N, C-alpha and C positions, 0 to 999 in steps of 0.2 A: 201744772203737773207736778205732783210730789213724788219724790223717790223714797222708797221705804228700804231700810236696811234690814236684811234678814240673815240669819245664820246659814252658811253654805254647808255642803256635805263635808268640806275639808276643814272645818273649824273656824274659818274667818267669816267676816261679814261681807255680804254682797248687796249691791243696790239693785232694787227691782222697781220698775215704774208701774204705776197703776195704769190699766188700759185707758186709752183715750176715748172720749165720747165722739162717735162718728156721726156725721150728718145723715139723716134718714134717706136722702136721695141716693147716696152711695150704697147703703145697705140694700135699698130696693133694686138698684141696677144689678148688683151682685146676685140677688135672689132671682131676678128675672132671667139672668143669663145661666145660672147654675142650679137653681132649685125651685122653679116656679110650679112644676107639676109633681105630684106624688103618685106612685103606682099603688093602687088600692091594695090594702092588706099587708103592705110592707112600709119600711121607713125609707125606701129607695126613692130619691128625688132626681129630677133632671130639669133642665131649663131650655130656654130658647137657643142657647149655644149648640146643644145637641140636635135640636130640630132644624135650625137654619143651616147647620153644618152638613145636613144631608144634600144640600145643593153644592156640587163640587166647586172648589175654589172660591166661589162667590160667597157662600155662607160663612166659611171660616174667615175670610177677609173682613166681612162686615162685623162679625162678632169680635175680631181682633181690634178694630177701631174703638169699639165700646170698651174693651179691656184697657186701651191706652188711656182712657179717661180715669180709670181707677189708678193706673200707674202715675198719672199726673197728680192725682189726689195725694199719693204718697209723699210727693214733694211738698205740697201745701201743709201736710201734717208733720213735716220735719223728720221723715224716715231717713235713717243713714244711707249713704250711697251703696254700701254692700247689700243692704236689704232691697234697695231699688233695683240693683242688678239681679238679685234673686227673683224679684217680681217680674222683671223683663224676661228672665229665663222661663218662668212659669208660662208666660204668654207665648214665648217662642216654641216651647214644647207642645203646648196646646195647638198652635197653628200647624207646626210641621207634621206631627203625628195625626192631627185631626184632618189634614188634607189627603191622607192616604185613603183611597176608596174602601169602604166596608170596615176595615180595621180601625180607621180613624173615627168612623161614626160610632163604633162601639166604645172606643177610647174616650170620646166626649161624654159618655154617660158616667164614666168613673173619675176622670181627671177634672176636677173643679178648680181651674186656675184662678177664677175671680174670687171664689170663696177663700182660697189659700192666700191670695193677695190681700183681701180684707182682713184676714186674721193677722197677717204680717203688719199691716197698718195699725191695727189695734194694739199689738204687743210691742211694736218698735217705735211708734210715733212719740215725738217729744211735745207735741201740742199744735193746735191749728195756727197757721200763719208763720211757721218757723222755717220755711224753706229759704235757702240762700240763693244768690245769683249763680254760684257754682253748681248748686244742686239742679237748678233749671237747665243750665248748659249741659250737665251730665245726662239728664233725662231726655233732652232733645236729641243728643247724640245716640242714646239707646233707642229711642223711637225711630230715628233715622235708619239705624241698622235693622230694626224690625221691619220697617217699610221696605227696605232693600230685600230682605228675606221674602216678604210677601210678593214683591214684583218678580224676583227670581223664580219663585215657585209658579207664578202664573205664566211666565215666559216658558219655563220648562214644560209645563202642562200643554201649552200651545204648540210647542215644538214636537212633543210626543204625539199629540192628536194629528198634527200635520203629517208626520211620518207614517202614522197608521193609515190615514186616508189617501195618501199619495204613493205609497210604496207598492211594488208588485208582490203578488203572493209568492211565498217561499216554495210552494210545490208546483 
């Protein structure tokens, strides 16, 4: 990976990395999740994330686990920790908002967290095989927090459904 020095807007030189070559399987996963289908006559695309997300909680949870693979790939490509945190936040926003009935389903058509994360890997990666032990520890802590978010959301949904089906009518 070569760094190129380019003039900045402020007169100094800044270093800019060339985009990293990403393995085809990661690009395909991102495309399947966020851009597999195109609406005819438009450039608007959506993927399996939006379709599977129509199943409450189950769909968003399944697609989040696929997104974790892209997050782990960020470590393999040597993405800085702050960018890994940003990638995890993209996944978290996709899950939290995506799990809201109806609103979340529409949101999944617009918020392409996997494509965003792939773009971050391309622009911030230092090269394949550059992840350190501390990067992996950091990412597993992030994934653990995201899994706790998933579990908390599922438990909250179960409690709401339990309350709806067991409570007495208000009138």
